[in-house]
mmCIF entry with sequence, helices, sheets and N, C-alpha, C, O atoms, coordinates in Angstrom:
data_MODEL
# 
_entry.id   MODEL 
# 
_entity.id                         1 
_entity.type                       polymer 
_entity.pdbx_number_of_molecules   1 
# 
_entity_poly.entity_id                      1 
_entity_poly.type                           'polypeptide(L)' 
_entity_poly.nstd_linkage                   no 
_entity_poly.nstd_monomer                   no 
_entity_poly.pdbx_seq_one_letter_code       MEPFSSKIEINLRDELDAYLDETGITIIDFLDEAIRDRLRR 
_entity_poly.pdbx_seq_one_letter_code_can   MEPFSSKIEINLRDELDAYLDETGITIIDFLDEAIRDRLRR 
_entity_poly.pdbx_strand_id                 A 
# 
loop_
_entity_poly_seq.entity_id 
_entity_poly_seq.num 
_entity_poly_seq.mon_id 
_entity_poly_seq.hetero 
1 1  MET n 
1 2  GLU n 
1 3  PRO n 
1 4  PHE n 
1 5  SER n 
1 6  SER n 
1 7  LYS n 
1 8  ILE n 
1 9  GLU n 
1 10 ILE n 
1 11 ASN n 
1 12 LEU n 
1 13 ARG n 
1 14 ASP n 
1 15 GLU n 
1 16 LEU n 
1 17 ASP n 
1 18 ALA n 
1 19 TYR n 
1 20 LEU n 
1 21 ASP n 
1 22 GLU n 
1 23 THR n 
1 24 GLY n 
1 25 ILE n 
1 26 THR n 
1 27 ILE n 
1 28 ILE n 
1 29 ASP n 
1 30 PHE n 
1 31 LEU n 
1 32 ASP n 
1 33 GLU n 
1 34 ALA n 
1 35 ILE n 
1 36 ARG n 
1 37 ASP n 
1 38 ARG n 
1 39 LEU n 
1 40 ARG n 
1 41 ARG n 
# 
_struct_asym.id          A 
_struct_asym.entity_id   1 
# 
loop_
_struct_conf.conf_type_id 
_struct_conf.id 
_struct_conf.pdbx_PDB_helix_id 
_struct_conf.beg_label_comp_id 
_struct_conf.beg_label_asym_id 
_struct_conf.beg_label_seq_id 
_struct_conf.pdbx_beg_PDB_ins_code 
_struct_conf.end_label_comp_id 
_struct_conf.end_label_asym_id 
_struct_conf.end_label_seq_id 
_struct_conf.pdbx_end_PDB_ins_code 
_struct_conf.beg_auth_comp_id 
_struct_conf.beg_auth_asym_id 
_struct_conf.beg_auth_seq_id 
_struct_conf.end_auth_comp_id 
_struct_conf.end_auth_asym_id 
_struct_conf.end_auth_seq_id 
_struct_conf.pdbx_PDB_helix_class 
_struct_conf.details 
_struct_conf.pdbx_PDB_helix_length 
HELX_P HELX_P1 AA1 PHE A 4  ? THR A 23 ? PHE A 4  THR A 23 1 ? 20 
HELX_P HELX_P2 AA2 ILE A 27 ? ARG A 40 ? ILE A 27 ARG A 40 1 ? 14 
# 
_struct_conf_type.id          HELX_P 
_struct_conf_type.criteria    ? 
_struct_conf_type.reference   ? 
# 
loop_
_atom_site.group_PDB 
_atom_site.id 
_atom_site.type_symbol 
_atom_site.label_atom_id 
_atom_site.label_alt_id 
_atom_site.label_comp_id 
_atom_site.label_asym_id 
_atom_site.label_entity_id 
_atom_site.label_seq_id 
_atom_site.pdbx_PDB_ins_code 
_atom_site.Cartn_x 
_atom_site.Cartn_y 
_atom_site.Cartn_z 
_atom_site.occupancy 
_atom_site.B_iso_or_equiv 
_atom_site.pdbx_formal_charge 
_atom_site.auth_seq_id 
_atom_site.auth_comp_id 
_atom_site.auth_asym_id 
_atom_site.auth_atom_id 
_atom_site.pdbx_PDB_model_num 
ATOM 1   N N  . MET A 1 1  ? -12.025 39.438 14.454 1.00 0.00 ? 1  MET A N  1 
ATOM 2   C CA . MET A 1 1  ? -11.679 38.066 14.830 1.00 0.00 ? 1  MET A CA 1 
ATOM 3   C C  . MET A 1 1  ? -12.435 37.100 13.914 1.00 0.00 ? 1  MET A C  1 
ATOM 4   O O  . MET A 1 1  ? -13.626 37.265 13.652 1.00 0.00 ? 1  MET A O  1 
ATOM 5   N N  . GLU A 1 2  ? -11.717 36.103 13.444 1.00 0.00 ? 2  GLU A N  1 
ATOM 6   C CA . GLU A 1 2  ? -12.308 35.107 12.526 1.00 0.00 ? 2  GLU A CA 1 
ATOM 7   C C  . GLU A 1 2  ? -13.201 34.137 13.301 1.00 0.00 ? 2  GLU A C  1 
ATOM 8   O O  . GLU A 1 2  ? -12.820 33.671 14.374 1.00 0.00 ? 2  GLU A O  1 
ATOM 9   N N  . PRO A 1 3  ? -14.391 33.829 12.765 1.00 0.00 ? 3  PRO A N  1 
ATOM 10  C CA . PRO A 1 3  ? -15.273 32.867 13.452 1.00 0.00 ? 3  PRO A CA 1 
ATOM 11  C C  . PRO A 1 3  ? -14.621 31.492 13.607 1.00 0.00 ? 3  PRO A C  1 
ATOM 12  O O  . PRO A 1 3  ? -13.852 31.053 12.752 1.00 0.00 ? 3  PRO A O  1 
ATOM 13  N N  . PHE A 1 4  ? -14.939 30.834 14.699 1.00 0.00 ? 4  PHE A N  1 
ATOM 14  C CA . PHE A 1 4  ? -14.392 29.523 14.971 1.00 0.00 ? 4  PHE A CA 1 
ATOM 15  C C  . PHE A 1 4  ? -14.715 28.539 13.865 1.00 0.00 ? 4  PHE A C  1 
ATOM 16  O O  . PHE A 1 4  ? -13.872 27.720 13.498 1.00 0.00 ? 4  PHE A O  1 
ATOM 17  N N  . SER A 1 5  ? -15.940 28.608 13.322 1.00 0.00 ? 5  SER A N  1 
ATOM 18  C CA . SER A 1 5  ? -16.349 27.683 12.270 1.00 0.00 ? 5  SER A CA 1 
ATOM 19  C C  . SER A 1 5  ? -15.487 27.852 11.027 1.00 0.00 ? 5  SER A C  1 
ATOM 20  O O  . SER A 1 5  ? -15.202 26.871 10.341 1.00 0.00 ? 5  SER A O  1 
ATOM 21  N N  . SER A 1 6  ? -15.068 29.070 10.726 1.00 0.00 ? 6  SER A N  1 
ATOM 22  C CA . SER A 1 6  ? -14.182 29.278 9.575  1.00 0.00 ? 6  SER A CA 1 
ATOM 23  C C  . SER A 1 6  ? -12.837 28.610 9.775  1.00 0.00 ? 6  SER A C  1 
ATOM 24  O O  . SER A 1 6  ? -12.265 28.068 8.829  1.00 0.00 ? 6  SER A O  1 
ATOM 25  N N  . LYS A 1 7  ? -12.326 28.643 11.001 1.00 0.00 ? 7  LYS A N  1 
ATOM 26  C CA . LYS A 1 7  ? -11.048 28.020 11.305 1.00 0.00 ? 7  LYS A CA 1 
ATOM 27  C C  . LYS A 1 7  ? -11.129 26.510 11.103 1.00 0.00 ? 7  LYS A C  1 
ATOM 28  O O  . LYS A 1 7  ? -10.190 25.890 10.604 1.00 0.00 ? 7  LYS A O  1 
ATOM 29  N N  . ILE A 1 8  ? -12.262 25.923 11.495 1.00 0.00 ? 8  ILE A N  1 
ATOM 30  C CA . ILE A 1 8  ? -12.458 24.477 11.304 1.00 0.00 ? 8  ILE A CA 1 
ATOM 31  C C  . ILE A 1 8  ? -12.449 24.175 9.808  1.00 0.00 ? 8  ILE A C  1 
ATOM 32  O O  . ILE A 1 8  ? -11.789 23.235 9.364  1.00 0.00 ? 8  ILE A O  1 
ATOM 33  N N  . GLU A 1 9  ? -13.174 24.964 9.041  1.00 0.00 ? 9  GLU A N  1 
ATOM 34  C CA . GLU A 1 9  ? -13.247 24.731 7.595  1.00 0.00 ? 9  GLU A CA 1 
ATOM 35  C C  . GLU A 1 9  ? -11.866 24.877 6.956  1.00 0.00 ? 9  GLU A C  1 
ATOM 36  O O  . GLU A 1 9  ? -11.500 24.079 6.093  1.00 0.00 ? 9  GLU A O  1 
ATOM 37  N N  . ILE A 1 10 ? -11.103 25.876 7.365  1.00 0.00 ? 10 ILE A N  1 
ATOM 38  C CA . ILE A 1 10 ? -9.778  26.071 6.816  1.00 0.00 ? 10 ILE A CA 1 
ATOM 39  C C  . ILE A 1 10 ? -8.886  24.893 7.165  1.00 0.00 ? 10 ILE A C  1 
ATOM 40  O O  . ILE A 1 10 ? -8.166  24.388 6.304  1.00 0.00 ? 10 ILE A O  1 
ATOM 41  N N  . ASN A 1 11 ? -8.921  24.451 8.406  1.00 0.00 ? 11 ASN A N  1 
ATOM 42  C CA . ASN A 1 11 ? -8.121  23.305 8.819  1.00 0.00 ? 11 ASN A CA 1 
ATOM 43  C C  . ASN A 1 11 ? -8.524  22.037 8.072  1.00 0.00 ? 11 ASN A C  1 
ATOM 44  O O  . ASN A 1 11 ? -7.670  21.238 7.687  1.00 0.00 ? 11 ASN A O  1 
ATOM 45  N N  . LEU A 1 12 ? -9.821  21.859 7.871  1.00 0.00 ? 12 LEU A N  1 
ATOM 46  C CA . LEU A 1 12 ? -10.298 20.677 7.148  1.00 0.00 ? 12 LEU A CA 1 
ATOM 47  C C  . LEU A 1 12 ? -9.814  20.704 5.706  1.00 0.00 ? 12 LEU A C  1 
ATOM 48  O O  . LEU A 1 12 ? -9.371  19.683 5.180  1.00 0.00 ? 12 LEU A O  1 
ATOM 49  N N  . ARG A 1 13 ? -9.894  21.839 5.080  1.00 0.00 ? 13 ARG A N  1 
ATOM 50  C CA . ARG A 1 13 ? -9.406  21.965 3.700  1.00 0.00 ? 13 ARG A CA 1 
ATOM 51  C C  . ARG A 1 13 ? -7.921  21.722 3.624  1.00 0.00 ? 13 ARG A C  1 
ATOM 52  O O  . ARG A 1 13 ? -7.447  21.071 2.693  1.00 0.00 ? 13 ARG A O  1 
ATOM 53  N N  . ASP A 1 14 ? -7.176  22.232 4.584  1.00 0.00 ? 14 ASP A N  1 
ATOM 54  C CA . ASP A 1 14 ? -5.715  22.012 4.612  1.00 0.00 ? 14 ASP A CA 1 
ATOM 55  C C  . ASP A 1 14 ? -5.407  20.531 4.764  1.00 0.00 ? 14 ASP A C  1 
ATOM 56  O O  . ASP A 1 14 ? -4.513  20.011 4.096  1.00 0.00 ? 14 ASP A O  1 
ATOM 57  N N  . GLU A 1 15 ? -6.139  19.847 5.638  1.00 0.00 ? 15 GLU A N  1 
ATOM 58  C CA . GLU A 1 15 ? -5.937  18.412 5.823  1.00 0.00 ? 15 GLU A CA 1 
ATOM 59  C C  . GLU A 1 15 ? -6.285  17.643 4.564  1.00 0.00 ? 15 GLU A C  1 
ATOM 60  O O  . GLU A 1 15 ? -5.574  16.714 4.180  1.00 0.00 ? 15 GLU A O  1 
ATOM 61  N N  . LEU A 1 16 ? -7.377  18.029 3.920  1.00 0.00 ? 16 LEU A N  1 
ATOM 62  C CA . LEU A 1 16 ? -7.770  17.362 2.690  1.00 0.00 ? 16 LEU A CA 1 
ATOM 63  C C  . LEU A 1 16 ? -6.715  17.570 1.607  1.00 0.00 ? 16 LEU A C  1 
ATOM 64  O O  . LEU A 1 16 ? -6.346  16.620 0.917  1.00 0.00 ? 16 LEU A O  1 
ATOM 65  N N  . ASP A 1 17 ? -6.237  18.774 1.453  1.00 0.00 ? 17 ASP A N  1 
ATOM 66  C CA . ASP A 1 17 ? -5.194  19.042 0.451  1.00 0.00 ? 17 ASP A CA 1 
ATOM 67  C C  . ASP A 1 17 ? -3.938  18.214 0.715  1.00 0.00 ? 17 ASP A C  1 
ATOM 68  O O  . ASP A 1 17 ? -3.333  17.687 -0.219 1.00 0.00 ? 17 ASP A O  1 
ATOM 69  N N  . ALA A 1 18 ? -3.555  18.101 1.959  1.00 0.00 ? 18 ALA A N  1 
ATOM 70  C CA . ALA A 1 18 ? -2.381  17.298 2.317  1.00 0.00 ? 18 ALA A CA 1 
ATOM 71  C C  . ALA A 1 18 ? -2.631  15.825 1.989  1.00 0.00 ? 18 ALA A C  1 
ATOM 72  O O  . ALA A 1 18 ? -1.753  15.148 1.453  1.00 0.00 ? 18 ALA A O  1 
ATOM 73  N N  . TYR A 1 19 ? -3.830  15.331 2.313  1.00 0.00 ? 19 TYR A N  1 
ATOM 74  C CA . TYR A 1 19 ? -4.179  13.932 2.039  1.00 0.00 ? 19 TYR A CA 1 
ATOM 75  C C  . TYR A 1 19 ? -4.143  13.653 0.537  1.00 0.00 ? 19 TYR A C  1 
ATOM 76  O O  . TYR A 1 19 ? -3.606  12.633 0.104  1.00 0.00 ? 19 TYR A O  1 
ATOM 77  N N  . LEU A 1 20 ? -4.717  14.564 -0.259 1.00 0.00 ? 20 LEU A N  1 
ATOM 78  C CA . LEU A 1 20 ? -4.729  14.379 -1.702 1.00 0.00 ? 20 LEU A CA 1 
ATOM 79  C C  . LEU A 1 20 ? -3.303  14.391 -2.271 1.00 0.00 ? 20 LEU A C  1 
ATOM 80  O O  . LEU A 1 20 ? -2.983  13.619 -3.175 1.00 0.00 ? 20 LEU A O  1 
ATOM 81  N N  . ASP A 1 21 ? -2.464  15.261 -1.740 1.00 0.00 ? 21 ASP A N  1 
ATOM 82  C CA . ASP A 1 21 ? -1.062  15.292 -2.165 1.00 0.00 ? 21 ASP A CA 1 
ATOM 83  C C  . ASP A 1 21 ? -0.329  14.005 -1.839 1.00 0.00 ? 21 ASP A C  1 
ATOM 84  O O  . ASP A 1 21 ? 0.431   13.483 -2.653 1.00 0.00 ? 21 ASP A O  1 
ATOM 85  N N  . GLU A 1 22 ? -0.570  13.500 -0.630 1.00 0.00 ? 22 GLU A N  1 
ATOM 86  C CA . GLU A 1 22 ? 0.093   12.253 -0.168 1.00 0.00 ? 22 GLU A CA 1 
ATOM 87  C C  . GLU A 1 22 ? -0.346  11.044 -0.975 1.00 0.00 ? 22 GLU A C  1 
ATOM 88  O O  . GLU A 1 22 ? 0.472   10.194 -1.326 1.00 0.00 ? 22 GLU A O  1 
ATOM 89  N N  . THR A 1 23 ? -1.626  10.968 -1.266 1.00 0.00 ? 23 THR A N  1 
ATOM 90  C CA . THR A 1 23 ? -2.156  9.765  -1.937 1.00 0.00 ? 23 THR A CA 1 
ATOM 91  C C  . THR A 1 23 ? -2.149  9.881  -3.450 1.00 0.00 ? 23 THR A C  1 
ATOM 92  O O  . THR A 1 23 ? -2.201  8.869  -4.150 1.00 0.00 ? 23 THR A O  1 
ATOM 93  N N  . GLY A 1 24 ? -2.085  11.103 -3.963 1.00 0.00 ? 24 GLY A N  1 
ATOM 94  C CA . GLY A 1 24 ? -2.101  11.298 -5.407 1.00 0.00 ? 24 GLY A CA 1 
ATOM 95  C C  . GLY A 1 24 ? -3.456  11.131 -6.058 1.00 0.00 ? 24 GLY A C  1 
ATOM 96  O O  . GLY A 1 24 ? -3.548  11.013 -7.280 1.00 0.00 ? 24 GLY A O  1 
ATOM 97  N N  . ILE A 1 25 ? -4.518  11.120 -5.252 1.00 0.00 ? 25 ILE A N  1 
ATOM 98  C CA . ILE A 1 25 ? -5.860  10.988 -5.813 1.00 0.00 ? 25 ILE A CA 1 
ATOM 99  C C  . ILE A 1 25 ? -6.433  12.383 -6.049 1.00 0.00 ? 25 ILE A C  1 
ATOM 100 O O  . ILE A 1 25 ? -5.935  13.374 -5.515 1.00 0.00 ? 25 ILE A O  1 
ATOM 101 N N  . THR A 1 26 ? -7.475  12.437 -6.848 1.00 0.00 ? 26 THR A N  1 
ATOM 102 C CA . THR A 1 26 ? -8.144  13.712 -7.106 1.00 0.00 ? 26 THR A CA 1 
ATOM 103 C C  . THR A 1 26 ? -9.279  13.905 -6.115 1.00 0.00 ? 26 THR A C  1 
ATOM 104 O O  . THR A 1 26 ? -9.694  12.968 -5.434 1.00 0.00 ? 26 THR A O  1 
ATOM 105 N N  . ILE A 1 27 ? -9.774  15.137 -6.044 1.00 0.00 ? 27 ILE A N  1 
ATOM 106 C CA . ILE A 1 27 ? -10.901 15.420 -5.156 1.00 0.00 ? 27 ILE A CA 1 
ATOM 107 C C  . ILE A 1 27 ? -12.113 14.630 -5.599 1.00 0.00 ? 27 ILE A C  1 
ATOM 108 O O  . ILE A 1 27 ? -12.901 14.196 -4.759 1.00 0.00 ? 27 ILE A O  1 
ATOM 109 N N  . ILE A 1 28 ? -12.285 14.428 -6.905 1.00 0.00 ? 28 ILE A N  1 
ATOM 110 C CA . ILE A 1 28 ? -13.411 13.661 -7.410 1.00 0.00 ? 28 ILE A CA 1 
ATOM 111 C C  . ILE A 1 28 ? -13.324 12.209 -6.920 1.00 0.00 ? 28 ILE A C  1 
ATOM 112 O O  . ILE A 1 28 ? -14.322 11.642 -6.474 1.00 0.00 ? 28 ILE A O  1 
ATOM 113 N N  . ASP A 1 29 ? -12.124 11.607 -7.004 1.00 0.00 ? 29 ASP A N  1 
ATOM 114 C CA . ASP A 1 29 ? -11.944 10.237 -6.508 1.00 0.00 ? 29 ASP A CA 1 
ATOM 115 C C  . ASP A 1 29 ? -12.221 10.166 -5.012 1.00 0.00 ? 29 ASP A C  1 
ATOM 116 O O  . ASP A 1 29 ? -12.844 9.216  -4.537 1.00 0.00 ? 29 ASP A O  1 
ATOM 117 N N  . PHE A 1 30 ? -11.763 11.158 -4.276 1.00 0.00 ? 30 PHE A N  1 
ATOM 118 C CA . PHE A 1 30 ? -11.992 11.199 -2.831 1.00 0.00 ? 30 PHE A CA 1 
ATOM 119 C C  . PHE A 1 30 ? -13.480 11.265 -2.517 1.00 0.00 ? 30 PHE A C  1 
ATOM 120 O O  . PHE A 1 30 ? -13.983 10.502 -1.692 1.00 0.00 ? 30 PHE A O  1 
ATOM 121 N N  . LEU A 1 31 ? -14.176 12.174 -3.173 1.00 0.00 ? 31 LEU A N  1 
ATOM 122 C CA . LEU A 1 31 ? -15.618 12.331 -2.926 1.00 0.00 ? 31 LEU A CA 1 
ATOM 123 C C  . LEU A 1 31 ? -16.383 11.086 -3.354 1.00 0.00 ? 31 LEU A C  1 
ATOM 124 O O  . LEU A 1 31 ? -17.330 10.681 -2.679 1.00 0.00 ? 31 LEU A O  1 
ATOM 125 N N  . ASP A 1 32 ? -15.989 10.478 -4.461 1.00 0.00 ? 32 ASP A N  1 
ATOM 126 C CA . ASP A 1 32 ? -16.640 9.259  -4.931 1.00 0.00 ? 32 ASP A CA 1 
ATOM 127 C C  . ASP A 1 32 ? -16.512 8.142  -3.894 1.00 0.00 ? 32 ASP A C  1 
ATOM 128 O O  . ASP A 1 32 ? -17.483 7.449  -3.592 1.00 0.00 ? 32 ASP A O  1 
ATOM 129 N N  . GLU A 1 33 ? -15.308 7.977  -3.358 1.00 0.00 ? 33 GLU A N  1 
ATOM 130 C CA . GLU A 1 33 ? -15.102 6.921  -2.359 1.00 0.00 ? 33 GLU A CA 1 
ATOM 131 C C  . GLU A 1 33 ? -15.841 7.237  -1.070 1.00 0.00 ? 33 GLU A C  1 
ATOM 132 O O  . GLU A 1 33 ? -16.394 6.334  -0.442 1.00 0.00 ? 33 GLU A O  1 
ATOM 133 N N  . ALA A 1 34 ? -15.861 8.497  -0.663 1.00 0.00 ? 34 ALA A N  1 
ATOM 134 C CA . ALA A 1 34 ? -16.578 8.874  0.550  1.00 0.00 ? 34 ALA A CA 1 
ATOM 135 C C  . ALA A 1 34 ? -18.085 8.622  0.418  1.00 0.00 ? 34 ALA A C  1 
ATOM 136 O O  . ALA A 1 34 ? -18.721 8.136  1.354  1.00 0.00 ? 34 ALA A O  1 
ATOM 137 N N  . ILE A 1 35 ? -18.634 8.946  -0.716 1.00 0.00 ? 35 ILE A N  1 
ATOM 138 C CA . ILE A 1 35 ? -20.060 8.703  -0.947 1.00 0.00 ? 35 ILE A CA 1 
ATOM 139 C C  . ILE A 1 35 ? -20.357 7.218  -0.938 1.00 0.00 ? 35 ILE A C  1 
ATOM 140 O O  . ILE A 1 35 ? -21.314 6.767  -0.307 1.00 0.00 ? 35 ILE A O  1 
ATOM 141 N N  . ARG A 1 36 ? -19.521 6.454  -1.649 1.00 0.00 ? 36 ARG A N  1 
ATOM 142 C CA . ARG A 1 36 ? -19.760 4.989  -1.689 1.00 0.00 ? 36 ARG A CA 1 
ATOM 143 C C  . ARG A 1 36 ? -19.635 4.371  -0.322 1.00 0.00 ? 36 ARG A C  1 
ATOM 144 O O  . ARG A 1 36 ? -20.412 3.484  0.031  1.00 0.00 ? 36 ARG A O  1 
ATOM 145 N N  . ASP A 1 37 ? -18.656 4.829  0.467  1.00 0.00 ? 37 ASP A N  1 
ATOM 146 C CA . ASP A 1 37 ? -18.486 4.330  1.837  1.00 0.00 ? 37 ASP A CA 1 
ATOM 147 C C  . ASP A 1 37 ? -19.703 4.636  2.687  1.00 0.00 ? 37 ASP A C  1 
ATOM 148 O O  . ASP A 1 37 ? -20.176 3.779  3.433  1.00 0.00 ? 37 ASP A O  1 
ATOM 149 N N  . ARG A 1 38 ? -20.208 5.842  2.579  1.00 0.00 ? 38 ARG A N  1 
ATOM 150 C CA . ARG A 1 38 ? -21.398 6.240  3.346  1.00 0.00 ? 38 ARG A CA 1 
ATOM 151 C C  . ARG A 1 38 ? -22.619 5.448  2.956  1.00 0.00 ? 38 ARG A C  1 
ATOM 152 O O  . ARG A 1 38 ? -23.415 5.079  3.819  1.00 0.00 ? 38 ARG A O  1 
ATOM 153 N N  . LEU A 1 39 ? -22.790 5.174  1.667  1.00 0.00 ? 39 LEU A N  1 
ATOM 154 C CA . LEU A 1 39 ? -23.960 4.420  1.204  1.00 0.00 ? 39 LEU A CA 1 
ATOM 155 C C  . LEU A 1 39 ? -23.899 2.940  1.633  1.00 0.00 ? 39 LEU A C  1 
ATOM 156 O O  . LEU A 1 39 ? -24.933 2.286  1.768  1.00 0.00 ? 39 LEU A O  1 
ATOM 157 N N  . ARG A 1 40 ? -22.693 2.431  1.841  1.00 0.00 ? 40 ARG A N  1 
ATOM 158 C CA . ARG A 1 40 ? -22.551 1.028  2.311  1.00 0.00 ? 40 ARG A CA 1 
ATOM 159 C C  . ARG A 1 40 ? -22.959 0.853  3.763  1.00 0.00 ? 40 ARG A C  1 
ATOM 160 O O  . ARG A 1 40 ? -23.240 -0.265 4.195  1.00 0.00 ? 40 ARG A O  1 
ATOM 161 N N  . ARG A 1 41 ? -22.994 1.938  4.520  1.00 0.00 ? 41 ARG A N  1 
ATOM 162 C CA . ARG A 1 41 ? -23.360 1.835  5.938  1.00 0.00 ? 41 ARG A CA 1 
ATOM 163 C C  . ARG A 1 41 ? -24.832 1.644  6.163  1.00 0.00 ? 41 ARG A C  1 
ATOM 164 O O  . ARG A 1 41 ? -25.273 1.543  7.308  1.00 0.00 ? 41 ARG A O  1 
# 
């Protein structure tokens, strides 16, 4: 049986891949914006 935490990680990666496809941004752009957003808080 697959650990629950692995399922969360797989689902998160799937959601991220879908988001990147929808928006047309790269993973680098996504991470850059996430870091900048977090630092603004």
